[in-house]
N, C-alpha and C positions, 0 to 999 in steps of 0.2 A: 666346357666353356660354351656359353650361349651368347650370340650376338643380338643386340637390341638396337633401338633407334638412336641411343645417345651414348651409353657407356657399356663397358664389359665388366662383368663381375667374376673375379677369380676366387676360388675357395679350395683349400686343401682337402684331401680325401678323409682326413681325420676329424674335420670340424663340421659343424652344422651351421644353420642360418640363424639360430636363436642367440640372444645375449648370453655371454658367458660360456659359449660352446667350445671355445678354444680355437676356432677357425681363424685363418689369416686372410684378410681381404685387401685387395688393391683395386683402384679405379683408374682406367685409362681409356682414351678415346678408341672407338672401334676402327677397324680398317675401312678405308673408303670403299663404297660399292658403286659400281657403274650401272646405269639403266640399260637393259638389253636393247640393242638397236632394232631388233626385229619386232619389238612391242610398241615402238613409238607411234606408227601409223594407226594401229587398232585403238590405242589409248586416246589419241587425238579425235578419232571418229566417235568414240564413246562419249567424250567430253562435249563435243558439239551436239550430239543427239540428246544428251541429258539436259544441257542448257536450253535447247529448244523446247523440250517437254516441260521444263520448269516454267519458262516464260508463257507457254500456252496455258498452263493451269492457272498461273497468277493473273494474266491479262484476260483470260476468258472466264474468270470467276464471276463477273458481273453479268453474264448472259441470261437468257430467258429462264434456264432451269433454276439458277440461284435466285433470280428475282421472284419467280413464282413461289419457291419454297419460303423465301423471306416474307412475302406478302401473306402467305397462309399461316405463318407462325410468328408474326411480329409480337404477339402478346407475350411470348415466352422467351424472346431472344435475350442474350446477354450483351452488355456493352462491348464495343470493340476495343476499348482501352480502359484500364483501371487506374486512371490518374485522378488527382483531386480536381473537382470542378472549378470553373473560373472563379466563382465567388468564395471558394476556399472553405467549403463545409468539410469538417473532418469526418473520417469514416466512423460509422456507429461503433459503440463499444463492443457489440457482439461480433463485429468483423475482426476483433483482436483476440477473441476467445479461442479456446481449444476447438479443433474441428469436430471432436466427438461430443461437444456440449449441445444442449438444445438451442443455444444462440449462435450456432455456427453461421458463417457467411452465406451458406446456401439458403438459409431460412429467409433472409430479407430479399434475396433475388427472386423468390417465388412470385409469380405473377398472379393477380386475381384471375379466376377462371373466366373465360370469355363470356359465359352466360351469367356471371354474377360479379358484382363489384366488391364482394366481401373478401377479406384476407386476414392473415394473422400477423402482419408486420406492425411493429411499433411505429410511432410517429417519426422517430429518429431514422429508422430504417427506410420508411416510406419516402421521406424528404430526400434522403441521400440517393436512393434509387432514382427518384424522379429528376434529380438535378443532373443525372447523366443523360437524360433523354435529349434527342436532337432539338436544337432551338429553332431550326428552320423547317418550314413546310414548303413543298412536298418532300417526302423522304426520298433518298437516292435509289429508287427502284426503276427498272426499265419501263414498267407500266404504272403510271401515276394513279393512285386511288383518288376518288373524289373527296374533297375536303369535308370533314365532319365538323359540326358545331356541338360542343359539349354544353348541355344545359345542367347547371349545378344548383340544386335547391338547398338553401340553408334554412332549416325549419326547426320549430320547437317540438313538433310531433307530427300530427296528421297533415295530410295535404287536402284540405276541403275543396279546392278548385281543381282537383285531379281530373274529373270528367271533362272539364273544358280543355285542359291540356291534352288529354287523350284524343279528343276530337281534333285539336290542332295538329297532333302528330300523325293522325290517321291518313293514309295515302302516301306519306313520305317514306321512302326506302330507309330501312334501318342502317344502310351504309352511309346515310347523310347526317345522322345525329346520334348522340349518346346521352344518357341521363345518369346523374349521380345525386343522391340524397343524403344529407347530413342531418340527422335528427337527434333529439335528446337521448343520451345513453339509456338503454333499457327499453326504449320504445321500438317496436318492430312493425314495419310497414307490411301490409298484407294485400297484394294485388294479384290478380289471376295472370297466368302465363301470357295471355294476349295483350296485357297492358305494357306500355313502354317503361313503367315504373317497377315491373316485376324483377325482384332480386337486384335492384340498383342502389340499395342502401349501403353506405360505406361505414367502416368502424368510426366511432365518434367519441368525443369527450364533451363535458359540459361547457357551454358557451353562453356568456352573458353579454347583452348589448351594452356598449359603453366600456367594456373591459377588453384587455388585450386578447383574451381567450376567443373573442369573436374573429379576430384576424388569424389566430391559430387555426380555427375551423375553416376559414377561407383557404389557407395554405393546404390544409388537409384535403379539401375537395379538389383543388387544383392538382395536387400531387397525384391523386388517384386518376384524374382525367388525363394527365400527361403520360401515364403508362400506356395509353393507346396512342400510338404514333400517328394515326390518321386523324386525330382531333387537331384541328387547325385554329379554332377560335373558341373561347371559353366565356360563358355567360353566367354571372352570379345572380341568382333569383331568390326570392323568399316565397313562402307559402301563400302570400297575398298578392302575388304578381299575376298579370294576365298578358298574353300576346295581343298586340293591336293589329296585326296583319297576318295573312296566311303564311304557312311554313315556307313555300318557295320564295316569297318576297323577302322574308327575314334571312333565310339562308343565303340568298344572293347578296343582300345588303352587307352582311357580315363577312362572307368569304371573299368578296371583291374589294373590301376596304383595305387601304394601305396603313390604317391606323388602329390602335386600340382606343376604345371609348372610355376614357377616365376623366371625370369632371375635376378641374383644378383651377382655382381662382385665388387671387390675393385679397384677403379681407383685412384691412388695416385696423378694424375695430377689436373690441374685447373678445369676441367669439372667433377671431381669426388669429392675427399676430399676437393678441393678448394671451393666447394659449401656448405660445412658443416657449419651450424649455431651454433656457440659456445654456444648459449643460451639453446640448447637442453641438454647439460650436466647438471646433471650427469645421466639423464635417458638414453641418447644415447651418447656414447663416440665417438670421431672422428675415433677410430680404428674399430668401428662397422658400420661406414657409408658405404652404398652400393648404387649401381646404376643399373638400368635395364630398359627394355622396359615395357610400361604400359599394353601390350596385354598379359594378364595372363589367365591361367585356374586354378581354385581353387576347391579343394575338399570341401565337405560340412562343415567340422569342421573349416577350415580356413575362409570360406565365412562368417560363423556366427561370428567369431572373428572380421572380417573386419567391419561388419555393427554395431557391439556392442562395438567397441574400444573407450572407453572414457578416456584412459590413454595416448595414443601416438598421435592419429590423431588430436585432437584439438591443440596440441603443434606444430605439423608439419604444420597444416593449418595456424597458426598464425605466425610462425617463418620462414618457408621455402618460401622465396620470390625470384624472379629472381635476380641473375642467378641460384638460387636454384628452382627446379621444383618438386612439390609434386608428380606428376604422375610418375616421374622417380626415386624418392628416397624413398618415404614413405613405400610402400609394400616391396621392396627389403631389406630395412634396418630393418624394424620392424620384418618381418618374419624370417630374418636371425638371429635376436637376440632372439626371443621368441619361434620359431619353426624351428630350423635349420634342423632337421631330417624330417620335413614335406614338404620341397620343394626340387625340383630337381636341382635348381640353373641353370635352362635353360628355354627358352621359346620354344613353339611349333609353333610359327608364324614366318615365314621367311620374312625378309626384306633385301633390298640391299642398303648398305651404301657406296658402292665403288665409287660413283660419288662425294662424299664429300658434304658439306653444312649442314644446320641445319635440313634438312628433307631427308628421304630416297627417292630413285628413284621411279618414277611413270611410269608404263608401259601402253602403248596404243596399238592400233591395229597393228601398225608396229612392235612392239616388241614381240607379242605373236605368236609364231610358234611352230611347232612340237619339234624342238631341244630345244627350251627354256623350254617348259613344261616337256620334258623328263629330262632335267637337274634339274628342281625343284623337281621332284619326285624321282630322283636318279636312273632312269632306264638306263641311258647311260652315267653316270659319270665314268670317269676313276678312280677317287679316291672316294670311297664311304664315305658318312657321318658317323661319329662315335660319339655315345653318350651313356649314361647309362640309362637303363630303368629297374626299379625294381631291381637295383643292378647288372644288367647284361649288357654287351655291346650290342648295337643295331645299326642297320643301318637306320631305319626309325626314324628320329629326328624331322621332321616338318610335321604338319598336315594341316596348313593353310599358306597362303602367301598374302602379300600386298606390294605395293599399285597398284591397277589396276584401270585405268580410265574407264569411261563409254564406250569409243570407243573400249575397249578390249572385250566387250561382244560378238559380232558376232564370232570372231575367237575362243573364249573360248567355246561357244555353239557348234561350229563345231568340235572342237578337243576333247572335254571332254569325249565323249563316249569311244573313243579308248585309250586316254592317261591318263585320270583321273579316269576312271572306273565308270562313272555315266552319 
């Protein structure tokens, strides 16, 4: 007879424990057992010491050692919780496959290497992983890193103005910025290791202007940039954009801003509310319909919302077809509805629509002179620009400008030290 914690098993000597063995079993409660009095004091002492050690480990886990380790390996960390994100994106199909398959969950948690933006995640895996990233900056570390600005280039192929951008980035610490390039599939950028564009190309898919695929590409760029937890602000650029101010000024302007810069205005005409798909109601009413340029800058909280939006974007992608264009209406409309206090209702990328037509003006070598650049930066304008920045009137309203042709590079390189500050 053996005594256990709950019942006593009795068996005769002729029987076994297998079915059909012929044994006779009965179950009855065990006899009560008393705790030896001489062990009470040592047991209580052990319990107190164990509790103290546990609390020390838990409460002391946020100390300098952990913070330093987390700061050095943030690129490869796993989420603290594996719950469905706020926007309700379901886990990727591969997360439900067998662990031994090529599409096991460990595959999509792989981080891009710190020196390269390339990876093997699918779009579904990438967006799901990015949706887990913290919405707020700075991260909860003892020693706060300096906020980085992610410069995200959405291009057809080459970057003809890269020498100008390399000059812009020169002198800036790599801890203050990151670069991501989404190019046409099959095109490979080739930059030397000294260039900030070296190995910063992300996996891409075909994107056509005016098509929902262009917003898919924007999400793809954002998701890649969100995997770096020290990126605090995200700037969408094209290969024809130039910076209008030196890096320290632009970095300060963006990282000190309390708002994301997304242009959003109500156009009652045929190119505004006339494009409203009635099937979006009741989620989006016609009175909420907005229009704006696609060249945004987003703070981290709205960037995470963008990549994890499972409520609005799928409907826009399905219902907003020409003459409705997702890149002109989705973000301005949705952010005006769900985060009206989070956006500045203006863009920081200057374009010239004065020539008319479906596309803004393009500037070549003949257009780029001292007077032209001084006008863009506001140095010699008779009437200064006026906008709101953190609730206060400001004269610096534009940080970037487009569209500049490849032929504009020589005069830009010649004039930028004196007129653009880099």
